[in-house]
N, C-alpha and C positions, 0 to 999 in steps of 0.2 A: 533310660529314655526320660526326658524332662517333660513335664506337663506345661502346656501353654494355655493361657486364658484367652478365650475367644473374645474378640473385640469387633462388634458389628460395624463400627465406624470406620474400620480399616478399608472395607470395600467401598463405602460411601466416599471416603477421601480419595481413593484411586479413581473412582468415576469422576469426581470433581476435577482432578488433575487432567484427565483425558478431555473433558469438555473445555477446560481452560486452554489446553493445547490447540484445539480446533480453532478457537478464536484468535490465539496468538499467531497461528499460521496464515491468517487472513481469509479464512473461509467462514462466512456468516450464512445463516439460513434465513430465508424470507418466505412469506406465503404470498403467492400471486395466483389469482383465480382458483384458490383452494388447493393448489399444488405446491409442494415443497421443492425448491431448487437451490443449487449452490450459486452464490454470488461471489465473484472474485474481487478482492480489494488489494491492489498491489502494495507490497511492503515498501516503506520509504525510510531513508536515512538523511538527516539534515545536519549540516555542520556550517560553521560561520568563521570567517576571518575578518580582519579590519577592512578589507576591500570588497569582499563578496560573500554571498551565501551559496553553499553548494548543496544540491539536492540530488540524491541517488534513488532511483526507483527500480524495483525488480519486476520485469515484465516478460517472464518466460513464455515462449510460444506465441508472442505477439509480433507481427511485422511492423516495421517503422511506418509504412503507409497507413496502417490501421490505428495510429495514435494521433490524437489532436491535443495540442498544448496551448493554453491561453494564459496570459499573465496580466495581473494588475500590479500596482505598486505594493500591495499588501498580501497578495496570495497568488498561488499557481493552481490552475484547474486542468486536470488531465482526464481525458476520456478516450476510450478506445474499444476495440472488440477483438476477442480471441475467436478465431475461426476453426470450425471442426475440420480435422484432417483425415481421420480414419473411422470407419464404422463397419460392423459386420451384422448381417441379417440372417437369422436361422429360425425356421419354423414360425415366421411372423413376428419374431422378437428382434428388435434392433438393439445392439450393444455398443456403447462407446465408453472408452476408459478415460478420455480426455475431457477436461472442463472447457466450456466455450460459452461465449455470450458477451454482452456489453458490460463495461465497467466504467466507473468514474471515481475520481478522488479529488478533493480540494484540500490544499495545505496552506494554512496561514503561515506567514513568514515572520521571523523575529525582528526584522528591520525593513525599512522601505527600500525598494530596489528601483533601478533604472530599467524598466521593462522594454526599452528599445535596444538594449545591448546584451541580451541574453544569448548565451551560446549553449548548444546542445550536442551531445554525442550519444549514439545508440549502437551498442555492440554486444553481441552474445546475450541478448535479453536484458541488458542493464542500460537504463537511460540515465545519463549524467547531465545535469543542468548546472551551469555556472551563472549565477544571478548577481551582477555587479550592484553594489549598494548605491543608492542615490547620493549625490554630493552632500546634501544636508545631513545624511546619516554618517558619512565617513568622518566628518569633523565635528560631530555632535559631542559637546562637553556638558556634563551635568554636574552642577555644584551641589554637594551634600553638606548640610550644616548639622552640627551636633548640638543637642540641648535645646 
């Protein structure tokens, strides 16, 4: 049997990875009126082509009518609410396994968009937005000089 040297930092590193995973999953803690509660921040994926910027948001458990989207030429603002679906009450204790409540997210865009021609599709908890670039952004040419 081999002897292994105890390293107390191993446990600290494992704890740090678990905490980082909580933040990576979009769950942040906040203090409101002295109580801790979970706040949902939807995950987003942004991609860009010559013609448009595509934004994909993950909104599991959120109905389309509970989502509000507003757009400027520089940013998209998404607000909404997850609604509670099930709960159980036993001996005066209410238990809910689902997260619910209001959320909001603002996302700055890499290019100016034409906010009058945005198209949206919402299916299976995924919101896909196609944000056409403004004409001045489509043909924007930047000259770079060396030296």
